[in-house]
C-alpha positions in Angstrom: 117.3 12.0 57.1 115.7 11.3 53.3 116.9 9.1 50.6 117.7 11.7 47.5 115.4 10.6 44.8 117.5 12.1 41.2 115.0 13.1 38.7 115.7 14.7 34.6 113.4 16.6 33.5 113.0 18.1 30.1 109.7 20.7 28.6 108.3 20.8 25.6 106.4 23.6 24.5 105.9 26.8 22.5 109.6 28.2 22.7 108.6 31.6 24.8 107.0 29.0 27.4 109.6 26.8 27.3 111.7 29.7 28.1 110.4 30.7 30.8 110.3 27.0 32.6 113.6 27.0 31.7 114.3 30.8 33.6 112.3 29.9 36.7 114.5 27.1 36.9 118.2 29.0 36.5 116.3 31.4 39.2 115.8 28.5 41.5 119.4 27.4 40.6 120.8 30.9 41.8 118.0 31.2 44.8 119.5 27.0 46.1 122.8 28.8 47.0 121.8 30.7 49.5 118.7 28.6 50.4 118.9 25.3 49.4 115.3 23.4 48.6 113.9 25.2 46.3 109.8 25.6 44.7 108.7 28.2 41.9 107.1 31.0 43.5 103.7 30.5 42.7 103.6 26.7 44.6 102.8 26.7 48.3 103.6 23.4 49.6 105.8 21.8 52.2 106.9 19.3 50.0 108.2 18.5 46.3 111.5 21.0 46.6 113.8 20.7 44.0 117.1 20.0 45.6 120.9 20.1 43.7 119.2 21.8 40.9 121.8 21.5 37.4 120.3 22.4 34.0 122.0 20.4 30.5 120.4 22.0 27.3 116.8 21.5 27.5 117.5 19.3 30.3 117.1 20.2 34.4 118.5 17.5 36.5 117.8 17.8 40.6 116.8 15.6 44.0 113.9 15.1 45.9 113.8 13.9 49.4 112.5 9.7 49.4 110.2 10.7 45.8 109.8 12.3 42.4 108.1 15.6 43.1 105.6 14.8 39.5 103.0 16.5 41.2 104.9 20.1 41.4 106.4 19.1 38.2 102.1 19.3 37.1 101.8 22.5 38.6 104.9 23.9 36.3 103.3 22.6 33.3 99.5 23.7 34.0 101.2 27.1 34.8 103.5 27.8 32.3 101.1 25.5 29.5 104.3 23.3 28.4 104.2 19.6 29.0 107.3 17.6 29.8 108.5 14.0 30.7 110.4 13.0 33.6 112.8 10.1 35.0 113.1 9.5 38.3 115.1 6.6 40.7 115.7 5.8 43.8 117.3 3.5 44.1 117.7 2.5 48.0 113.7 2.0 47.9 113.7 0.1 44.4 111.6 3.6 42.8 112.8 3.8 39.6 110.4 5.0 36.8 109.2 7.9 34.5 106.3 9.9 33.9 105.0 11.8 30.5 102.1 14.8 30.7 101.0 16.3 27.7 97.3 17.6 27.1 97.0 17.6 30.0 97.8 13.8 30.7 99.4 12.0 33.2 101.6 9.0 31.9 103.5 7.0 34.4 105.5 4.1 34.5 106.8 2.2 37.6 109.0 -0.8 38.2 107.3 -2.1 41.0 109.7 -4.0 44.0 108.6 -7.4 42.8 110.1 -6.8 39.0 113.8 -5.7 41.4 113.3 -9.8 42.7 113.8 -10.9 39.1 117.3 -10.0 38.9 120.5 -10.4 40.8 124.2 -9.9 40.9 126.9 -11.8 41.7 129.5 -10.8 43.9 132.3 -12.7 42.8 132.1 -11.6 39.3 130.0 -8.2 40.1 127.8 -9.1 36.9 124.0 -9.1 37.0 122.2 -12.3 36.2 118.7 -11.7 34.4 116.6 -14.5 32.5 119.8 -16.5 32.0 121.7 -13.4 30.2 124.8 -11.8 32.6 125.0 -7.9 32.4 127.4 -5.4 32.9 125.6 -2.9 34.4 122.1 -3.1 36.6 120.5 0.0 34.9 121.0 -2.0 31.2 118.1 -4.3 33.0 116.3 -1.7 34.5 116.2 0.1 31.1 114.8 -3.6 29.7 112.2 -3.7 32.1 111.1 -0.1 31.7 110.8 -0.6 28.0 108.9 -4.2 28.2 106.3 -2.1 30.6 106.1 0.7 28.2 105.8 -1.9 25.3 103.1 -3.8 26.4 100.8 -0.2 28.4 100.9 1.0 24.8 99.7 -2.5 23.5 96.9 -2.3 26.4 96.3 1.0 25.5 95.6 0.2 21.6 94.1 -3.2 22.0 91.6 -2.7 25.1 89.9 -5.5 26.7 86.5 -6.4 24.4 83.5 -7.0 26.9 81.4 -9.8 25.3 
């Protein structure tokens, strides 16, 4: 039995193109009532199915088996010529990250297992401890780690190492 990876995706682009993507997800959500686990009609794959699809405004939430289905989302984005932003997490296997696809370029950030080892929960108080501070929620720490990773990545991409 698979662990479920929670995904939240939002698409961007021309209004008509985003509307077509949202219609695609609405159709898959309807079909899922009868046949769980859906893929767009133009994708032939054994992996990456969308399960438990839900649409709230411009965001689509769904689950996948084990890992995010970024490859399937790339195919959808290219098919409709849109961009997307994805947030994903599968807590049991320490998977937490985000992806952004625009101008046919994919940027991904994912926390590594070692980053999960930097904090802990005090079982007596229920509080989470990280860098000498206490937090009510583990999610606060995960977001802080992702923000730092984003910052470090942007610094590196704006100032590439010099070859002397």
